[in-house]
N, C-alpha and C positions, 0 to 999 in steps of 0.2 A: 650407377647411372650419372654421367657428366652431364652438363648444363652445356650449351652453344649458344654464346650470347650473339643479341641479334647484330649488333656493331661494336666493332674496336676502333680504339684510336691509338696512334703513334706519333709521339712527340719527340723533336730533336732540339737540340738550342743551339744558338749561334751565340758565344760567350767573346763577351768585349769586342762587339762590332766598330770599329775605329774609322768606318766610312759609312755616311746615310744611305739609306736604300733609295735608288734612282725613282723619282715620282713616277715613271709611266712603267713600274714593272707590272707584269700582268701574276694576280696571287691565285695561285691555286690552293693553297694552303691557309689556314689562319696562323697570322703573326699576332704576337701579343709581346709587348717589353714586360720584361720580369726581374724583379731584384735578385739576390744573389742568395736570400731565405725564400723563397718562393718555394710554395709545396712542391713542383715540379722537378727542382734540382734538387740532386743529392748532396749530403754531405759531405762539407770536406773531407772527415774523417774518412768517410768510406772511399772516395778518390784516391787518398793517399795510402788507403790499404790495397786498393787495387793498382797501384802502382805509379801514378801518376806525379811528376816531380813538380819540386815546389815552385819552379819557375814559371809552370804553365798554371799552377794553381793560383799563381798571385794574381792573374786577368780575371778572376774573379770578384774582383774589385771594382773590375772595369765597368759595374751597371750603368743602364739597365742593358739586360742581356734579351733576346729575340728567341720568344717561344714559337716556334713553329710546329703545327698539329694538322694531321688529317685523320679522318673518320671513314670506314668503310666497312663492310659486311666481312666475316670469316671466309675463307675457302681458299681456294687458288685461282690465279695468283694473288700474295696479300698487298695490293696496290697502295692500300693506305701506308705502309710500313715502307713501300719501295717508292711510293710519289713525296712523303714525307724527308725522307734519306736525301732524295736528289734535290728537293727544295732547300734542306738546309744547306747541303755542300755548295750548291749554286751562289746561296745568299752569304754563306761562310767567304769564299772567293770575293765575291764584289765588295763586300764590306771590309775584309781584312781581319776576320775573326776567327776564333776557333770552332771546331763544329765537336758538340758534345751529345753523345747517346746516354741521356740521364737514368733510361731504364737500366743501363749496364754499368752505369757510372764509369765510363770509358769516355776517352775523346778520340773522335775519330780523324783519320788522313783525308783530307780533299785530293790528296797526289795520286796519279797513275792512274790507270784505266778500271771500269768495273767490271767486276767476274760477272760472267754470263750465269744466270739464273732463269733459263726460259722454260723448264718441265720442273714439276714437284722433286723430281730427285735429283737436279744440281741445286737445289735449296741448301747453300751453305750454313750449316746452324751455328758455327764458332763466332759467323759474322753478325749474329742479330740474336743471340740467346749466349750466355756467360754464365759459368759456374763458380759460384765463391765460395769459400768456407770459412768456419769459425770454431773455436776450439771451444769445449764443453767439457765438463768432467768425465762424461761417458765416452768421450773421442770427438772426432769432426764432426758437426753439421754440415753439408754441403747441400747447397741449393741452388737453382737455377734462376736467371733474372730474364724476362724477356718473353716467354712461354704466355704470359697472359695475354699480351697485346696480338697475340695470334690464335687465340682460344682456347686455351689449355691452361690446366692450373699448371703451375709451377710443380719443378720435381723437386725431391731432398731425399737425402740418406741420412742418416741418424747414425753415431756410437760408432763412425770408422777409424780404423786406427789410424794415426797419422800419416804414416809412412807409405797409405797408400791413398794418399790425397790426390797425387797428380794422376793415378791411374784412373781414378772414381769421375776425376771431372770429366775425363775422357768417355768414362761409361757413361755418365748421363747424358753427356753430349749425343752419344749414340741412342739411346732410348728417348730424348728428346725429337729426333730424326725420322724412329721410327713410328713413335705416336701423332707428329705431323702428319708422315704420309698417312696413315690411317685414318687421321681426319679429315684429310682433303679428299681422298677416296670416297668417304660416307658423304660429304658435302656434293661432291660432283654427282652420288647418285640421288640425293635427295637436296637440293638448295635450303629448301624450309626447315632443315632439321632444327631444333630447340634442344633436344635431349639426346644423348647418346650411349649406349653400353659399351664398355671394353672389358676384354677378358682380363680377368684379376690374373691369371697366370699365363705368361708367355715365355718366350724364347728369343735372346738376343743371337742373333744370328751372325756370322762371318761378313757376309752379304751386306748385313748393316753398317758393320764395320767400313767395308771397302767404299762404301757411297758415303757416309756422313764423314768420314775422315781423312777420304781419299790416300788411305794407304792400304798395301797389300796385305789383304786376310787370309791367305791362303795358307798358315800355319796355325791359323785361330781356330778354336773350338765353340762351339754354340753352349749357351750358360742358358737353364732357365731361372726366371725368375718368377717375383710377383710384385703387383702395385696395389696398395691402400689409399683409397680418398678420404679424407678427412682433413679439418682445419683448412679446406681451400687449396689442400697438396696435394700431389702424389705421391707418396713413399714408397720407394723401392727397399723391397724386402725378398729373402730367400722363399725358396716355394714351400709351401705347407708340408712336404716330405723330406725338408733338409732335417738332418738329424747332429745335432752339435751346435756349439756355441754360433752367434752370428757373424763374429769375426772370424771364424773358420770360414765360412761361404766367403766373405769379401774377400777372403786371399785366395783361397780356390778360383772363384770366380775371373780374378784378375789373372792369374795364370794360365786359365783356358782361352782369356781373350787376346793377351799379350803375351805368349809364351816367352819374348826375348826381353821383357821385362825383368830390371834386375830389383827384386823386391826382396 
């Protein structure tokens, strides 16, 4: 049984704004000046691990930064997320600051057109959810960031062979897409839902890959998997009838989902 939050909050940060906000600006979101060590800000080491360059990182010293937050109910569309992102992007342009998505520990470009996400199937998970890995003695720990602001526990996989890290970042992205679609369907049927059951065992379909990753999945095969909820995370596991080491399932699933991958 998974809880469904009453309200969700999405926050973005305008880093090092070099111009003051216009006095006449209409505020739809909450604005708050924050220092670089504010709890909402990711650690500099996390940003470096995520690929942020040192010239960009140096702008964190240009505090105070501007925290932009919006709150809304779970369900489709996630207006709190879309609107907070749009507000922060506009403010970053007006103030010549940099837009940071602190939940993903990633700076966001404000250049170029927005990707159309008008229906749930168009939701582009890599834009709003990130998979990050860290090395442990048993293998890689892969964890999503960003699902919690959409009403789901974060996903994780433990004990992953390091050579499968890139492939399993894509697998977790696909599973996140599938879980979000199911959540939004449930809330569309019952907007007042406060808890919901999900199937412990499920199948990752080639259709899910095609939608979540915008890739041709005609050569892919379905993969049976299992989810276990605990410690506020959903852990992705092999199905109960899997016979053999978990590492074998990781490799077999990768081959079935991505037959052309070199592993």
